[in-house]
C-alpha positions as CSV (number, residue, x, y, z in Angstrom):
1,M,140.3,110.5,40.3
2,R,136.6,111.2,39.7
3,T,136.1,107.8,38.0
4,V,137.8,106.0,40.8
5,G,135.6,107.8,43.3
6,V,132.4,106.7,41.4
7,T,133.8,103.1,41.2
8,D,134.5,103.0,44.9
9,H,131.0,104.3,45.6
10,T,129.5,101.6,43.4
11,I,131.5,98.9,45.1
12,I,130.5,100.1,48.6
13,S,126.9,100.4,47.5
14,F,127.0,96.8,46.1
15,I,128.6,95.4,49.3
16,L,126.0,97.2,51.5
17,T,123.2,95.9,49.3
18,R,124.5,92.3,49.6
19,I,124.9,92.6,53.4
20,K,121.3,93.8,53.7
21,A,120.1,91.0,51.4
22,Y,121.8,88.3,53.5
23,S,120.5,90.0,56.7
24,D,117.0,89.8,55.3
25,L,117.4,86.2,54.2
26,I,118.3,85.0,57.6
27,K,115.6,87.3,59.2
28,L,118.2,89.1,61.3
29,R,115.8,90.7,63.8
30,L,113.9,87.5,64.4
31,S,117.1,85.5,64.8
32,A,118.4,88.1,67.3
33,L,115.2,87.7,69.4
34,V,115.5,83.9,69.2
35,T,119.1,84.2,70.4
36,F,118.1,86.4,73.3
37,S,115.6,83.8,74.4
38,A,118.3,81.1,74.2
39,V,120.7,83.3,76.2
40,F,118.0,83.9,78.7
41,G,117.6,80.1,79.2
42,Y,121.3,79.6,79.6
43,I,121.8,82.3,82.2
44,L,118.8,81.1,84.1
45,G,120.2,77.5,84.0
46,D,123.8,78.2,84.8
47,R,124.6,77.5,88.4
48,G,128.3,76.8,88.3
49,A,130.9,78.4,90.5
50,S,132.0,80.4,87.5
51,F,130.0,81.4,84.5
52,G,130.4,79.0,81.5
53,W,131.5,81.5,78.9
54,T,132.5,78.9,76.3
55,G,129.1,77.3,76.3
56,F,127.4,80.6,76.4
57,L,129.2,82.0,73.3
58,G,128.8,78.7,71.5
59,L,125.1,78.6,72.2
60,A,124.6,82.3,71.2
61,L,126.4,82.0,67.9
62,G,125.3,78.5,67.1
63,G,121.7,79.3,68.0
64,F,121.8,82.5,66.0
65,L,123.1,80.6,62.9
66,I,120.5,77.8,63.2
67,S,117.7,80.3,63.5
68,G,119.1,82.2,60.6
69,A,119.3,79.0,58.5
70,S,115.7,78.2,59.4
71,G,114.5,81.6,58.3
72,A,116.5,81.4,55.1
73,A,115.1,78.0,54.3
74,N,111.6,79.3,55.0
75,E,112.2,82.1,52.5
76,I,113.6,79.7,49.9
77,M,110.5,77.5,50.2
78,E,108.1,80.4,50.1
79,R,109.8,82.5,47.5
80,D,106.9,82.4,45.0
81,L,104.4,83.1,47.8
82,D,106.4,86.0,49.1
83,K,105.9,87.7,45.7
84,L,102.1,87.8,46.5
85,M,102.3,89.6,49.8
86,K,103.1,93.2,50.4
87,R,105.0,92.5,53.6
88,T,107.4,90.0,51.9
89,Q,107.6,91.1,48.3
90,N,110.8,93.0,48.9
91,R,112.7,90.1,50.3
92,P,115.9,89.2,48.4
93,L,114.7,86.1,46.6
94,P,111.5,87.7,45.1
95,L,113.6,90.7,44.0
96,H,116.4,88.3,42.6
97,I,119.0,90.2,44.6
98,I,120.3,86.7,45.6
99,S,120.0,83.8,43.2
100,L,118.2,80.6,44.3
101,Q,121.4,78.5,44.0
102,E,123.3,81.1,46.1
103,A,120.6,81.0,48.8
104,Y,120.8,77.2,48.9
105,W,124.6,77.2,49.4
106,F,124.5,80.0,51.9
107,T,121.7,78.4,54.0
108,S,123.4,75.0,54.0
109,F,126.7,76.5,55.1
110,V,125.0,78.5,57.9
111,A,123.0,75.5,59.1
112,I,126.1,73.2,59.2
113,L,128.2,75.8,60.9
114,G,125.5,76.4,63.5
115,V,125.2,72.7,64.3
116,F,128.9,72.4,64.4
117,L,129.2,75.2,67.0
118,L,126.5,73.7,69.2
119,W,128.1,70.2,69.0
120,T,131.5,71.6,69.8
121,F,130.8,74.1,72.5
122,T,127.5,72.8,74.2
123,N,126.4,69.2,74.3
124,P,124.7,66.5,72.1
125,L,121.3,67.1,73.7
126,T,121.3,70.8,72.8
127,T,122.6,70.0,69.3
128,W,119.8,67.5,68.6
129,L,117.2,69.8,70.0
130,G,118.5,72.5,67.7
131,I,118.3,70.2,64.7
132,L,114.8,69.1,65.7
133,S,113.7,72.8,66.0
134,M,115.1,73.5,62.5
135,V,113.4,70.5,60.9
136,L,110.1,71.2,62.5
137,Y,110.1,74.9,61.4
138,V,111.3,74.3,57.9
139,F,109.8,71.0,56.9
140,V,106.6,70.8,59.0
141,Y,105.5,74.3,60.0
142,T,106.2,76.0,56.7
143,P,104.1,73.7,54.5
144,L,101.4,73.5,57.1
145,K,100.7,77.2,56.9
146,R,98.6,76.6,53.8
147,V,96.8,73.6,55.4
148,G,95.2,75.1,58.5
149,P,95.7,76.6,61.9
150,I,97.4,73.4,63.1
151,A,100.5,75.1,61.7
152,V,100.4,77.5,64.7
153,F,100.5,74.7,67.2
154,V,103.4,73.0,65.3
155,G,105.2,76.3,64.8
156,A,104.9,77.1,68.5
157,I,107.2,74.1,69.3
158,P,110.3,75.3,67.5
159,G,109.3,78.8,68.5
160,A,109.5,77.8,72.2
161,M,112.8,75.8,71.8
162,P,115.3,78.7,72.4
163,P,115.0,78.9,76.2
164,L,115.0,75.1,76.4
165,L,118.1,75.0,74.3
166,G,119.7,77.6,76.6
167,W,118.8,75.6,79.7
168,T,120.1,72.3,78.3
169,A,123.3,74.0,77.1
170,A,123.9,75.1,80.7
171,T,122.8,72.0,82.5
172,G,122.9,69.1,80.0
173,S,119.4,67.9,80.9
174,I,115.7,68.7,80.5
175,T,114.3,69.4,84.0
176,Y,110.9,70.7,85.1
177,E,112.4,74.2,85.2
178,A,113.3,73.9,81.6
179,L,109.7,72.8,80.8
180,I,108.3,75.8,82.6
181,I,110.3,78.3,80.6
182,F,109.5,76.3,77.4
183,G,105.8,76.3,78.3
184,I,105.6,80.1,78.9
185,Q,107.1,80.8,75.5
186,F,105.0,78.0,73.9
187,I,101.7,79.5,75.1
188,W,102.8,83.1,74.4
189,Q,103.1,82.3,70.7
190,F,99.4,81.6,70.2
191,P,98.2,85.2,70.9
192,H,101.4,86.4,69.2
193,F,100.9,84.3,66.0
194,W,97.1,85.0,65.8
195,A,97.5,88.7,66.3
196,I,100.0,88.8,63.4
197,A,97.7,86.7,61.3
198,W,94.8,89.0,62.0
199,V,96.8,92.1,61.1
200,S,98.2,90.5,58.0
201,D,95.0,88.7,57.0
202,E,94.7,90.1,53.5
203,D,98.3,89.3,52.7
204,Y,98.1,85.8,54.1
205,K,94.9,85.1,52.0
206,R,96.8,86.1,48.9
207,A,99.4,83.4,49.7
208,G,96.8,80.9,50.9
209,F,98.0,80.9,54.5
210,K,95.4,79.7,57.0
211,L,96.6,80.5,60.5
212,L,93.6,82.0,62.3
213,P,91.5,79.6,64.4
214,S,87.7,79.2,64.2
215,G,87.6,78.8,60.5
216,G,90.0,81.6,59.9
217,G,87.5,84.4,60.7
218,Q,88.4,87.8,62.1
219,D,85.5,87.4,64.5
220,L,84.5,87.0,68.2
221,N,85.4,83.3,68.3
222,T,89.0,84.0,67.2
223,A,89.2,86.9,69.7
224,I,88.0,84.7,72.5
225,Q,90.7,82.1,71.7
226,I,93.3,84.8,71.7
227,M,92.0,85.9,75.1
228,I,92.0,82.3,76.6
229,Y,95.7,81.6,75.6
230,T,96.7,85.0,76.9
231,L,94.9,84.2,80.2
232,F,97.0,81.1,80.6
233,L,100.1,83.2,80.8
234,L,99.0,84.6,84.2
235,P,99.4,81.3,86.1
236,L,102.3,80.2,83.9
237,G,104.2,83.4,84.6
238,L,104.1,82.7,88.3
239,L,105.6,79.2,88.1
240,P,109.3,80.3,88.1
241,S,108.7,82.1,91.3
242,Y,106.5,79.4,92.8
243,F,109.2,76.7,92.2
244,G,112.0,78.9,93.4
245,L,113.7,79.4,90.0
246,T,113.4,83.1,90.5
247,G,112.1,85.4,93.3
248,L,108.8,87.2,94.1
249,N,109.7,90.4,92.2
250,S,109.7,88.7,88.8
251,G,106.4,87.0,89.6
252,I,104.9,90.5,90.3
253,V,106.3,91.8,87.0
254,A,105.0,88.8,85.1
255,T,101.6,89.2,86.6
256,V,101.4,92.9,85.8
257,C,102.6,92.3,82.2
258,G,100.1,89.4,81.9
259,V,97.2,91.5,83.1
260,L,98.1,94.4,80.7
261,F,98.5,91.9,77.8
262,L,95.1,90.3,78.7
263,A,93.4,93.7,78.8
264,Q,94.3,94.2,75.2
265,T,92.4,91.1,74.2
266,F,89.2,92.5,75.7
267,S,89.4,95.4,73.3
268,L,89.7,92.9,70.4
269,M,86.7,91.0,71.7
270,R,84.7,94.2,71.9
271,D,85.3,95.6,68.4
272,C,87.2,92.8,66.4
273,S,89.2,95.5,64.7
274,R,92.6,95.4,63.1
275,K,93.7,98.3,65.4
276,S,93.0,96.2,68.5
277,A,94.8,93.2,66.9
278,L,97.8,95.4,66.2
279,K,97.9,96.4,69.9
280,I,98.0,92.8,70.9
281,M,100.8,92.1,68.4
282,F,102.9,94.9,69.8
283,G,102.0,93.9,73.3
284,S,103.2,90.4,72.6
285,F,106.5,91.8,71.4
286,L,106.9,93.6,74.7
287,Y,105.6,90.9,77.0
288,L,108.2,88.2,76.4
289,P,111.5,90.2,76.7
290,I,110.3,92.2,79.7
291,V,109.2,89.1,81.6
292,Q,112.4,87.2,80.7
293,I,114.6,90.1,81.7
294,A,112.6,90.3,85.0
295,Y,113.3,86.6,85.6
296,L,117.0,87.2,85.0
297,L,117.3,90.2,87.2
298,D,115.5,88.4,90.0
299,K,118.0,85.5,89.7
300,L,121.0,87.7,90.1
301,P,122.5,87.8,93.6
């Protein structure tokens, strides 16, 4: 009985290790955040007499799988670079928890299933935008990270796609409202990306990543650029209210969050410290979901 118990424990431990490895491969937390943004766009765009649950669930699961496949493909392409960075050296491929061939098959399956779900339960426009997002992230943004800060601009496009995908899944078209919510998430990513690049500068240099603007320096010029893009969020955050997509309350929330987010950049401009960059990074993680939730609550009857 004791041997059986040990064997059972070993099997359970193996299964849990594999589950964690696959969760890390698809960047579970990032994929969940991406899915939230897509769901946000869908709810904001849905104006039918009854809520479109089929499209909603198809978008949520299909979008999650496409995001997961993109993250997994990114880890496959950067597996040798991940070994050089402290923040990524414990990923499943550098540790050989998952074989490269296994990762290829799993990623392909997840990508195909995600595309299938979008095609079946949403519409062709959403599906093609999802494919475009995946291609840009994997085959353009990923290799450009070692070329220069242009990678941040390119990466911000697929990064801003989720709310656009949500909107097109609900409406079947790209309207000015869709472009507004796309634009907010697009601009948000610059201070978000650059704050992460500042905090992870030593790691990124080991891998040859060049994401910081102004020659890649942790200096006042970079801090000013972070401030400028954060400043753009103030007028952008008011556009949904201005065009009647949401009400006044969400505009107030977006403005308050934008001001608080902007205030953090002044601290970085003053001392150019890693601590200040870290505050901006955490501030960016808070800004987007809070503002998006405010838009959703303001839309509810």
